[in-house]
Structure formats: C-alpha cells, structure tokens
C-alpha positions in Angstrom: 5.2 -20.0 12.0 7.8 -21.7 14.1 7.1 -25.0 12.3 7.8 -23.3 9.0 11.0 -21.8 10.4 12.2 -25.2 11.6 11.2 -26.9 8.4 13.3 -24.4 6.5 16.2 -25.0 8.8 15.9 -28.8 8.2 15.8 -28.1 4.5 19.0 -26.1 4.7 20.7 -29.0 6.4 19.4 -31.6 3.9 17.9 -30.0 0.8 17.0 -33.3 -0.7 14.4 -34.0 2.0 12.2 -31.0 1.5 9.0 -31.2 3.6 5.5 -30.8 2.1 5.2 -27.6 4.1 8.2 -26.1 2.4 7.0 -27.2 -1.0 3.7 -25.4 -0.4 5.4 -22.3 0.8 7.6 -22.2 -2.3 4.6 -22.6 -4.5 2.8 -19.7 -2.8 5.7 -17.4 -2.5 5.3 -15.6 -5.9 5.6 -12.0 -6.7 2.2 -11.8 -8.4 0.5 -13.2 -5.3 2.2 -10.6 -3.0 1.3 -7.8 -5.5 -2.3 -9.0 -5.6 -2.3 -9.0 -1.7 -0.9 -5.4 -1.8 -3.7 -4.3 -4.3 -6.3 -5.9 -2.1 -5.0 -4.2 0.9 -5.0 -0.9 -1.0 -8.6 -1.5 -1.7 -9.3 -2.1 2.0 -7.6 1.2 2.8 -9.6 3.0 0.1 -12.8 1.5 1.5 -12.0 2.6 5.0 -11.2 6.1 3.7 -14.4 6.3 1.8 -16.6 6.0 4.9 -18.0 9.1 6.4 -16.7 10.3 9.8 -19.9 9.3 11.6 -19.2 5.6 10.8 -16.2 5.7 13.1 -17.9 7.2 16.2 -18.1 3.8 18.0 -14.5 3.1 17.2 -13.5 6.6 18.5 -15.4 5.9 21.8 -13.7 2.5 22.2 -10.2 3.9 21.6 -10.6 7.2 23.5 -8.2 5.9 26.1 -5.5 5.5 23.5 -3.7 8.7 22.5 -3.1 9.0 18.8 -5.3 6.1 18.0 -5.8 7.1 14.4 -2.1 7.5 13.9 -1.5 4.0 15.3 -4.2 2.7 12.9 -2.4 4.4 9.9 1.0 3.0 11.0 -0.6 -0.5 11.2 -2.4 -0.4 7.9 0.6 0.9 6.0 2.9 -1.5 7.8 0.9 -4.4 6.4 0.7 -2.8 2.9 4.5 -2.3 3.0 5.1 -6.0 3.9 3.1 -7.0 0.8 4.9 -4.5 -1.4 8.3 -5.2 -0.2 7.9 -9.0 -0.6 6.6 -8.5 -4.2 9.6 -6.3 -5.0 12.1 -8.8 -3.4 10.7 -11.7 -5.4 10.8 -9.7 -8.7 14.4 -8.6 -8.0 14.1 -5.7 -10.5 16.8 -3.6 -8.8 19.2 -3.4 -5.9 18.2 -3.9 -2.3 18.5 -0.2 -1.6 16.2 0.7 -4.4 13.7 -2.0 -3.2 13.7 -0.3 0.2 13.3 3.1 -1.2 10.5 2.0 -3.6 8.6 0.4 -0.8 8.6 3.6 1.2 7.8 5.6 -2.0 4.7 3.4 -2.7 3.5 4.0 0.9 4.1 7.8 0.5 2.3 8.1 -2.8 -0.6 5.9 -1.8 -0.8 7.8 1.6 -0.9 11.2 -0.2 -3.6 9.9 -2.7 -5.5 8.4 0.2 -5.5 11.8 2.1 -6.6 13.6 -1.1 -9.4 11.2 -1.5 -10.4 11.3 2.2 -10.7 15.1 2.0 -13.6 14.8 -0.3 -15.5 12.4 2.0 -18.2 13.9 4.3 -16.9 14.8 7.7 -13.4 13.7 6.9 -10.3 15.8 6.7 -6.9 15.4 5.1 -4.0 15.6 7.6 -0.3 15.6 6.9 0.4 13.7 10.2 -1.5 10.7 8.6 0.9 10.7 5.7 3.8 10.8 8.1 2.3 7.8 10.0 1.9 6.0 6.7 5.5 6.5 5.8 6.6 5.5 9.3 4.8 2.2 8.9 6.7 1.6 5.7 10.0 2.6 7.2 9.5 0.1 10.1 9.0 -2.7 7.5 12.2 -1.7 5.7 14.1 -1.5 9.0 12.9 -5.0 10.1 13.8 -6.3 6.6 17.4 -5.0 6.9 17.7 -6.3 10.4 16.4 -9.7 9.3 18.9 -9.8 6.4 21.7 -8.9 8.8 20.7 -11.6 11.2 20.4 -14.2 8.5 23.8 -13.3 7.1 25.4 -13.7 10.5 23.7 -17.0 11.2 24.8 -18.3 7.8 28.4 -17.3 8.5 28.4 -19.1 11.8 27.2 -22.4 10.2 
C-alpha cells in the first residue's frame, strides 16, 4: 500500500513518468469492478445469514471473551461493503458528494434491514434492530473516513 502511495506521489510530481504500478491501478479502478465486489460481498453476507444458529456455536465459544462480538462482526462486514459501494459511487460520479455519502449509508441500511428480515426465517436465528444499527454504523464510519481523507488531501494539495 505504501508503495502505491509513493508511486502516486511521484506521478503527481512528474505525470509523464507513470509507473507500471499506477497504470495497473488505473486499469483496475473501475466503477463496475467495485460494484461487482459489492455484490459479491452482499452474497457473502447473505450466505452467512442463511446458516442456522448451530453453525456458529464454535465461533461463539471462541469470541465469548469479546463483548458484543456479533455487533463488531456486523460493523466489520458492512464497513467492507460500504467501502465497495462508496468507491463505485465515487467513480460513477452520478451526483454530489453529499448524496454519494447518503446513498452509501442508505444502501447499508436497506441491505441490513433485508438481511435481518431474511435472517428471521432461518432456523435458530432472530432479527434484531441492534444489528441494523451496527450495519449503518459501519457505513457511517466509511463515510467519515472518506470525508477526512478528502479534507487531508485538499490540505496537502494546497501546501504543495
């Protein structure tokens, strides 16, 4: 990751000497690829929700020392999903930055609610509102990090 960051910094200093690494990153940084990653991650979340409660007994034993382990898992899963969704929206540039942020959180909210509805029909599983709150919190974290990153980048560009 640091290599990529420094390659990007060198490219900014001399755009004509773009490294092979930056060329590869530019080729792979496409909205459809990020949207595909988001859909794949949604499939993983669905598959995890489709498993009966008994399948998670070993995981529950291993994480018994961690309070709110399932909440942390929800935040993590939806954090990753929101990274994929946010990047897809940013690359598509359909709307303003504020609407991109709101749309990212909205996607997490809707999919979290649908996931809980689906989970309520699985043997031994229940639907809990706190899980949806954790899902949305994961998305809000991504949006906050995105805003902070944009603010940091705009400051560093002004200093150059």
